Each structure stands twice: as structure tokens, then as C-alpha cells.
LOBADO-141254 format. One record per atom (N, C-alpha, C, O): x, z, y; residue in one letter. Coordinates in steps of 0.1 Angstrom, whole numbers, plus 5000, padded with zeros to 4 digits. Atoms other than C-alpha are relative to their C-alpha. Example, Ala and Ser with C-alpha at 12.3 -4.5 7.8 and 13.67 -1.06 7.14 Angstrom:
2
500950004988A;512350784955A;500950005012A;501950075012A;499150004989S;513750714989S;499250085011S;499750095022S;
//
This chain:
320
500549905009M;337011029206M;500850125002M;502050125002M;499349884996T;337811389213T;499950104988T;498750134984T;500049905010M;338811639186M;500050145006M;500850175014M;500049864995S;337812009192S;500850094990S;501250204994S;499149925010K;339712129160K;500549904990K;499949804987K;499450095011I;341911979133I;500650094989I;501150204992I;499549935011S;342912099099S;500949914992S;500649814987S;499050075008I;346111989082I;500650094989I;501050214992I;499549925011D;347212109048D;499350144999D;499950244995D;500849885001G;344412369049G;500150105011G;499450205012G;499949914988H;345512529082H;499349935012H;499549825015H;500850064989E;343112479111E;500550055014E;500950175015E;499649974986V;343912469148V;498949955009V;498449845008V;501050044991E;341412469176E;500549955013E;501650005018E;499650054987F;341612269208F;498950035011F;499049985022F;501249994992S;338312379223S;500350075014S;499650055023S;499749934987Q;339912599250Q;500849915010Q;500549915022Q;499250084991S;342512359264S;499849855000S;500149785009S;500250155002M;341712009250M;501349935005M;501249855014M;498850074996P;345311879252P;499949854998P;498949814992P;500150155001S;346111509254S;499849954986S;499149864983S;500050045013Y;346611479217Y;498750034993Y;498449984981Y;501449985006A;343011599211A;499249875002A;498249854995A;500750134998Q;342011249223Q;500549904990Q;501749884988Q;499750105010V;341910989196V;499749865006V;498649835009V;500250124993V;342510649211V;500049884990V;500849884980V;500150115009S;341610319195S;501249915001S;501649875012S;498950105000L;344510089185L;499549865002L;498349834998L;500450144998Y;344409719194Y;499749934987Y;500449954977Y;500350095011E;342909469170E;501149904998E;501449864987E;498950095000D;345809249179D;501350084999D;501750155008D;498949915003T;348709429163T;501449955006T;502450025006T;498850054994S;351209209182S;500250065014S;501350065020S;499949944987I;350509399214I;500850134998I;500650214989I;499049895002S;353309659219S;499350135004S;498850155015S;500449864999V;352210019214V;500950094993V;501750044985V;499149905007S;353910339202S;499949984985S;500950014978S;500250005015S;352410289167S;500749884994S;500949884981S;499350115006N;354209959162N;501449975006N;502049875004N;498650004995E;357510029180E;500950084991E;500750204990E;499149935009K;360310119157K;500750135006K;500850235000K;499349894993E;362010349183E;499050115003E;499550235005E;500949894998K;358810549187K;499450064988K;499050184988K;500649955013V;357610589151V;501150084993V;502150034989V;499149915006L;359310899137L;499950004985L;500850024977L;500350005014A;357710879103A;498849924997A;497849915005A;501150085003G;355310649085G;500449855003G;501449825008G;499750144998T;355010269086T;499549965014T;498750035020T;500450054987L;354510059117L;498649954999L;498149914988L;501450055000Y;351009959127Y;500049854999Y;500349785009Y;500050145002T;350509609113T;498649954994T;498349844994T;501350035007D;347109629095D;498850065008D;498750185010D;501249954991V;343909649117V;499050074991V;498250144997V;501049945009N;342009769086N;500650134994N;500050194985N;499449885005E;344310069080E;499150125001E;498350135011E;500849875000Q;342710409072Q;501050115002Q;501850134994Q;499149894998G;344410709087G;500250035015G;499749955024G;499949944987L;345310909118L;501550005004L;502450044997L;498750004994T;348410859140T;500150125009T;499250135018T;499949884991I;349511189156I;501450005007I;502349955002I;498749994992P;352211259183P;500750134995P;500150224989P;499249895005M;355011499176M;499650135007M;499850245002M;500549884993S;353611739203S;498950074992S;498850194993S;501149945008L;350511789181L;500650084988L;500250194985L;499449945011L;352711869151L;500750135004L;500650234996L;499349884995K;354812119171K;499050115003K;499350224999K;501049904997N;351712299184N;499450054987N;499250174986N;500549955013W;350312309149W;500950094993W;500550204987W;499049915007N;353512459135N;500150145007N;500250245001N;499949884993E;353612719163E;498850094997E;498950214995E;501249925002Q;350012829157Q;499850044985Q;499150144982Q;500249975014T;350112829119T;501350074993T;501250124982T;498849935005G;353712959114G;500749914990G;501749954984G;499450095009E;354612649093E;501249945007E;501449965019E;498850074994N;357812439099N;500149864994N;501149824989N;500150145006L;356712089087L;500749905010L;500549915022L;499450114992T;358711789099T;499049885000T;498049884993T;500950125000A;357211449107A;499949934987A;498849894983A;500150065014S;358111319072S;499150084991S;498550024982S;500849915009D;356411619056D;498549975001D;497849994991D;501550014998V;352911549070V;499549864997V;498349844996V;500550135003I;352811179061I;499250004987I;499750044977I;500950015011G;349911119037G;499250134997G;498350134989G;500749885001K;348611479041K;498549985004K;498349915015K;501450024995P;344811499043P;499750085013P;500350185015P;500349944987V;343311579076V;498550005002V;497849904998V;501449994996S;339811699086S;499950055014S;500750145018S;500149974986A;338711719122A;498650015004A;497749944998A;501349994993T;335711819143T;500149925013T;501049955021T;500050074988I;334911579170I;498750045008I;497750085003I;501049954991V;332711649200V;499649895010V;500449815015V;500550094990E;330511439223E;499250085010E;498250155007E;500749934989N;329411579257N;499049915007N;499549815013N;501050084994A;326111429268A;499250085009A;499350205010A;500849934990A;323511509294A;499150114993A;498850214998A;500949915007E;321311679267E;500850114993E;500250204987E;499249905006G;324311889255G;501149954991G;501349824990G;498950055008S;327311879232S;499549984986S;498650044981S;500450045014K;327111719198K;501350004992K;502349944996K;498949995009L;329511789169L;499949924988L;498849914983L;500050075013A;330511589139A;501450014994A;502350065001A;498749995006G;333411569115G;500449874993G;499649794990G;499550115008F;335611319097F;501250054992F;501950154996F;498949975008Q;338211329070Q;500949874998Q;500349764995Q;499150125002T;341311099066T;501350064997T;501450174992T;498749965003H;345011129062H;501049965011H;500649865019H;499050044989I;348111109085I;500849884995I;501449894984I;499350125004V;349710769084V;501349985007V;502349925002V;498750004993R;352410809110R;500150115011R;499150165015R;499749914989V;354011039136V;500849935010V;501849875006V;499250074990I;355210909169I;500650105010I;500250215011I;499249914990N;357611049195N;499349985014N;499349875019N;500750004986D;355811139228D;500850085010D;500350115021D;499249924991E;358611339244E;500449935012E;500549995023E;499550084989D;359811059266D;498949945009D;499149905020D;501250064992D;356310939277D;498850084998D;498250084987D;501249925001A;353511179284A;498749924998A;497849984993A;501250095001E;351010889285E;499749974985E;498649944982E;500250035014D;351510849247D;499750134992D;499850134980D;500349885007S;350611209239S;498650004996S;497850104998S;501350015006N;347411089223N;500149984985N;501249944980N;500150045014S;346411059187S;499449864999S;498649825008S;500450145001F;345610709175F;499349974986F;499650034976F;500650045013M;343410539149M;499649855002M;499349815013M;500450145000A;342610179140A;498549995004A;497750075001A;501350014994S;339510059158S;498949994990S;497850044992S;501050015011N;337609969126N;499650134995N;498450164993N;500449875006Q;337810319112Q;499450095011Q;498450165008Q;500649924989M;337110479146M;498549965002M;497650055004M;501450044998E;333910269151E;499150044988E;498050084991E;500849955011T;332810359116T;499650155001T;498550194999T;500249864998I;333210729123I;499050035011I;498150115010I;500949994989L;331410699156L;498549974996L;497650035000L;501350055004K;328510509140K;499450104990K;498250144992K;500549905009E;328210769112E;499650135007E;498650195003E;500349884992A;328211049137A;498949985010A;498450075017A;501150044991E;325610859158E;500550045015E;499750085023E;499549984987F;327910899188F;499949875008F;499749765003F;500050114991T;327810669218T;501449945002T;502350025006T;498750064998K;330710419220K;500249975014K;499549895020K;499750024985A;332210429255A;500949885001A;502049884994A;499250114998V;333610099266V;500850025013V;500250035024V;499149984988S;336610139290S;500149875008S;499949765002S;499850124991Y;337309909319Y;501150045010Y;501250165013Y;499149984989F;339909879346F;500049895010F;499649785006F;500150104989I;340109699379I;501449975005I;502250055008I;498750054995L;343109489389L;499849945014L;498949865016L;500050064986E;343709409426E;501449935002E;502449995003E;498850085000L;346209129428L;500649995014L;499949985024L;499350024987K;348809109456K;499849855005K;499749835017K;500350144997D;348308729454D;498749954994D;498749924982D;501350045005P;344608649450P;500049864994P;499149834986P;500050145005S;345508279444S;500350004985S;500149894978S;499649995014R;346808389409R;498950054991R;499250084979R;501049945008T;343508519398T;499749934987T;499649994976T;500450085012K;342708239374K;501150014990K;500850024978K;498949995010T;346208249358T;500050144993T;500250144981T;500049875006V;346008629353V;498850014990V;499050074979V;501249995009I;342508599337I;500349934987I;500049984976I;499750085012E;343708329313E;501050084991E;500950084979E;499049935007E;346708549303E;499450124993E;499750154981E;500749885006L;344508859297L;499149964989L;499050034979L;500950045010Q;342008659277Q;500749954987Q;500149954976Q;499350055012K;344708529253K;500150114990K;500150084978K;499949895009N;345008879238N;498750034992N;498750104982N;501349985006K;341308879229K;499650154998K;498950184989K;500349865001K;341209249235K;499150045012K;498350135010K;500749964989Y;339609249269Y;498949895004Y;499049785001Y;501050084993T;336409109285T;500449995014T;500350105021T;499550014986V;337708979318V;499049935009V;498449835006V;500950054990L;335508929348L;500550015014L;500850125018L;499449994987S;336808839382S;498950035010S;497750025008S;500949974990Q;335208949414Q;499249875005Q;498149885008Q;500650134996Q;334508579422Q;498949974990Q;497849924994Q;501050035010A;332608549389A;498850095002A;497650055001A;501149914997V;330508859398V;499349955012V;498049955013V;500650054988L;329908709432L;499249874997L;498149855003L;500850125004D;328808379416D;498750044994D;497749974996D;501249955006I;326308569396I;499050055010I;497850025010I;500849954989V;325008739427V;499449885008V;498249885012V;500550114993I;324808409445I;499049924993I;498049874999I;501050075008T;322908249417T;498750075001T;497650015002T;501249924999F;320408539418F;499449985014F;498249975015F;500550024986I;320108499456I;499449865001I;498349855008I;500650134999R;319408129452R;498749994993R;497849924998R;501349995006V;316608199428V;499050075009V;497950025011V;500849944990I;315208439454I;499749915011I;498549915016I;500250094989Q;315708179480Q;498949894996Q;498149865005Q;501050105005G;313707929459G;498550065001G;497649995005G;501349944999L;310808179457L;499650025014L;498450005018L;500349984986L;311008249494L;499649865007L;498849865015L;500350134995I;310907869501I;498549974997I;497849925006I;501450025004V;307607849482V;499150085009V;498150035014V;500949914992L;306108149500L;500149955015L;499149965022L;499950044986S;307508019534S;499249875002S;498649855013S;500850124998S;305907679528S;498550035002S;497849975010S;501449964998Q;302507849524Q;499850065014Q;498850035021Q;500149944987A;303208049556A;500049895011A;499349915021A;499950114990I;304107729575I;498749935001I;498249895012I;501350075000V;300807559565V;499050095007V;498350045016V;500949914993V;298907869576V;500350005015V;499450005023V;499649994986A;300907889609A;499649875007A;499149885018A;500350134994A;300307519616A;498549995003A;498049955014A;501550004998V;296507559611V;499650105011V;498850075019V;500449904990M;296407879632M;500449955014M;499749985024M;499650054987I;298307709661I;499049905004I;498649905016I;501050104996G;295807419660G;498750075004G;498150035014G;501249934996I;292907669661I;500150075013I;499250065021I;499849934988I;294407869689I;500049905012I;499449935022I;500050104990I;295107559709I;498649945003I;498249925014I;501350054998Y;291607429703Y;499150105007Y;498350065016Y;500849904993I;290007759714I;500450005014I;499550025023I;499550004986N;292207759745N;499549885008N;499149905019N;500550124993I;291207409753I;498550015004I;498149985015I;501449994998M;287507469749M;499650105011M;498750085018M;500249904990Q;287707779771Q;500449955014Q;499950005024Q;499650054988R;289307569798R;499449865003R;500049775010R;500750134998S;286807279797S;499749975014S;499949855019S;500350034986K;285807319833K;501349965007K;501349875016K;498850034994E;289407319843E;500549864997E;501049795006E;499750135004I;289906999824I;499149905008I;499649795012I;500950094992G;286806849841G;500549985014G;500449875019G;499550014986V;288306929875V;501249915001V;501449835010V;498850095000M;291606769866M;499749864999M;500349775005M;500350135002K;290006459854K;499249945012K;499349825015K;500850044988A;287706449885A;501049965011A;500749885019A;499050034989V;290806449908V;501049894996V;501949875004V;499150115003G;292506169889G;500950014988G;501749924986G;499149995012Y;294306309858Y;499549914989Y;498349904986Y;500350095011Q;294406059830Q;500050084987Q;500450204986Q;500149945013N;293706139794N;501450054994N;501550164989N;498749975005R;297406129785R;500650125008R;501450205002R;499549894993D;298106379813D;499550134995D;500250234994D;500649885005V;295606629801V;500550044986V;500950154983V;499549985014K;296806589765K;501450055001K;501850144993K;498649964998G;300406629776G;500250145004G;501150214999G;499949864996I;299706959793I;499950104988I;500750194987I;500249915011F;298407129762F;501049994989F;501450084982F;498950025010I;301006979739I;501250075005I;502050134997I;498949944994Y;303607099763Y;499950164999Y;500950224996Y;500349865001E;302107449762E;500350054985E;500950154983E;499849975014A;302107449724A;501450004996A;501950094988A;498650005003L;305707349722L;500850125006L;501750175000L;499449884994W;306607629746W;499850134991W;500650214989W;500349895008I;304807879724I;500850004987I;501450114983I;499250015012V;306607759693V;501550035003V;502150104995V;498649974996G;310007759711G;500350145002G;501350194998G;499849854997I;309608119723I;500050084987I;500750174985I;500149935013A;308508229688A;501349984992A;501850084986A;498850035007L;311508059673L;501250085006L;502050144998L;498949934994L;313908219698L;500050154996L;501050214993L;500249865004I;312508569690I;500450024985I;501150114982I;499749995014A;312808499653A;501549994997A;502150064989A;498550025002F;316508379656F;500750125005F;501750164998F;499449874995I;317408689676I;499950114990I;500950184987I;500249895010I;315908929651I;500849974987I;501550064982I;499350045012A;317408729621A;501550025002A;502250074993A;498649984998Q;320908729637Q;500450145001Q;501550184996Q;499749864999G;320709099645G;500050074986G;501050144983G;500049945014L;319709199609L;501149944992L;501750024984L;499050065008G;322108949594G;501450065004G;502250084995G;498749954996S;325109079615S;500150154995S;501250194991S;499949865005L;324209439605L;500350004985L;501050084980L;499750015014A;324109329568A;501449974997A;502050024988A;498650045001N;327509169572N;501050125002N;501950134994N;499249884997I;329009489587I;499950104988I;501050154984I;500149905011I;327609709559I;500749954987I;501450034981I;499450065012V;328609479531V;501650005001V;502350034991V;498650014998H;332109429545H;500750145000H;501850164996H;499549865000H;332509809549H;500250054986H;501250114982H;500049965014F;331809869512F;500949914991F;501549954981F;499350105008Y;333409549499Y;500849915010Y;500449815014Y;499150064990P;336309449523P;500349854997P;500549775006P;499650135004S;337009129503S;498849905003S;499149785004S;501150094997I;333508989512I;499750015015I;499350125020I;500150004985S;333408889549S;498649985005S;498250045015S;501450044995K;329908739552K;499049994988K;499449934978K;501150035009V;326608749533V;498949935007V;497949885001V;501050074992F;324608599562F;500649935011F;501649975017F;499450084989E;325308319586E;498949905004E;498349834996E;500950104994L;323108109609L;500949895005L;501549905016L;499250114996N;324907779611N;499249905009N;497949905009N;500750094991L;324107509637L;499149904993L;498049874999L;500950105007L;322707259612L;498750064995L;497750004998L;501249935005S;320207509597S;499150035012S;497850025011S;500849964988V;319107629632V;499449875006V;498249875010V;500650124994S;318707269645S;498949944991S;497949904996S;501050055009G;316807159614G;498750085001G;497650035001G;501249924998T;314407459617T;499349985013T;498149975014T;500650024987L;313907399654L;499349875001L;498149865006L;500650135000I;313107029649I;498750004992I;497749954996I;501249995009F;310707099620F;498950085007F;497750045006F;501049924994A;308907379639A;499449935012A;498149945013A;500650074988L;308507179671L;499149884995L;498149855002L;500850115005F;307206889650F;498650054995F;497649994998F;501249945004L;304607119634L;499150045012L;497950025012L;500749964988G;303707259668G;499349885007G;498249885012G;500550134993Y;303206899682Y;498849954992Y;497849924998Y;501150055008I;301006799653I;498850095001I;497650045002I;501149904999S;298907119655S;499349995013S;498150015014S;500650004987A;298307069692A;499549865003A;498649845012A;500450144996Y;297906689693Y;498649974998Y;497949915007Y;501350045003F;294606649676F;498950075008F;498050005013F;500949944991P;292606909695P;500149965015P;499249945022P;499850054986A;294206799728A;499549865002A;499049835012A;500450144999R;293506439720R;498449995001R;497949915008R;501550005000K;289806519713K;499450045014K;498549985019K;500549944988I;289306729745I;500349915012I;499649905022I;499650084989S;291106479767S;499149885002S;499149825013S;500950115000K;288506209759K;498650055005K;497749965006K;501349954996M;285606429771M;499749945014M;500649925022M;500450054987D;283606299800D;500150115011D;499850235008D;499949894990P;284406489833P;498850075003P;498850195006P;501249934997V;280806559840V;499650104989V;499250214993V;500349915010E;280306709806E;500950125000E;500550244996E;499149894999S;283406919810S;499650105011S;499850225009S;500449914989L;282207059843L;498750084997L;498650195002L;501349935003R;278807149828R;500250104988R;499450184985R;499749925012Y;280507329797Y;500050145004Y;500650195013Y;500049854998E;279707699795E;500750064988E;500850194987E;
//
């Protein structure tokens, strides 16, 4: 929550030009045991320590009070402002423009931020802040941070430790990857259904093509049988041709798949170095696909080849 102006003891100071760090009002932890400036005795200059998550009031750093004294000509100390009413204007910058709202509360503590520039923020209990944001119809921004562990094997331990505070929603990269993998498996299931339909159509088409090819070569078959070819020899020739067609088609498919898969691996690894592979053709899957495809090719060619191999040589020679 960002304050564009603040009024203490009737004197108003604007931050709209510079927006210093203390113009940012940061939410305090719901778990008061977590060490922050507001509950550290050596940091709190005036006021009580932060122990109540339902407290109502604003924690300000000493730098804000000093700036306020300089601009207003006052000389108030940290103890002087405890309990004083405060009114502030807060601003939200969105795509459609800036939105202003206000809130009123009182100062509950002053903290020392001279030794640590990171603590030069104002603070408020999360319950009160959420109420202000809701009343102002502001969007609550949820912060996040990314941890990269030097020892990835400690991921589970670190997650458990962070979750103990009940302040953070912790999600590991592996968990995200598991969600992606689950989604991919759902897509794979749909692809298997569609592929099954394509396989049936392919098997029928191979059978039709082989049958048309055989019928167009009826005279050739008649000549082969006339010179002594047996039915099994004729049938074997066409089955052999069908298996070659299937084998060449598979080879082309594997080459294209491996090329696209390797390109996908390179792109993903470039953007996500921790992920080495998203595609892999292993020997088991290739062997299974090859055997299944050759079996379908054999079945598709067997029946038309078997039918034509039983034709009478004379009828085959007369076929137009």
C-alpha cells in the first residue's frame, strides 16, 4: 500500500514527488513470532512491541518523522507521536489510471531505520491493511520470491521449514513440473484416442491400396503362376511390399519426430536450464511402435494378397 500524503497532528506532508521508502506501508506477519523491526526491542524507539495480529494502528520509521519535522517545522520525538491520529491518502496505479483513497488510524510505534535501509518502510497489521484495501476497492497484490538452492537435494527440507511459519504458500519447481506432466498426460490420453482412430483408418487404407495394386497387376500374377509360382510365393511378394511401405513410412516419421523433439529440448533447456529433456524416443517405445505398425501392415496386406493368390492363372491373364 503506497501513501501519497500523510497528515499527523493536523500537519500534512506530500510524498507524491519522490515517494520515499516510508511511503510504502508493508503488511506485518500474522505470526508475531517471526522477527521484524516491529517486535525487536532494540529497533522499537517508542510504543509497544508487535504481539497482537488484530492491532489497529500505523508503525512509522524514524526517517518519516524526521522528514515530517523538517517540512512542518515541528520538533516532535518518537514518544511524542505515539497515539496521535493519522490520516493518509493512498494511491493505486492501474492500467486504467491512478485511483486515490484515504484511511484514518493512529501511530502505535516508531522504529529505528538508521542502521538498516531495508526497514525504512511503514508497517501495519495485515488484518487492518486488508480491511482498508477492501473498503477502497483496491487490488490486493500477492508478493512472491524465488529461491535457488545451492544443494537441490534439500528442497523438501526447506519447503517444510518455510511452511511451518504458515506465512507463505510454497511451491517447488518439481511440483510445478509435476502439474505440467499431469496436464501432458491428459493430452497424451486424448492423443492416444485420436491416434487409435487414425491407426484404424491407416490399416484400412493400406488394405485398399494393396488390393488396388494387386488388381492392377493381375496379368503379372497370372504370368508368375503360369511359370510355376505357388500361391504362397505370390502372397509373400505383396506382403513383403506392404511391410516395406510401412517400414519406410515409420523411418520418415521417426526422423521428423526426433528432429522436432530435439529442437523442443534445446528451446526448453535454454529458457529453463534445470529441465534437460521434455522429449525422448527410447528404444522400448520405438520397438513397440515398429512391431505394432508392421503387424498392422501385415494384416492389411494379408487378406487381399491371399484372395488374389488363389485366382486361376487363365483368369488372371484375361483380366483387363
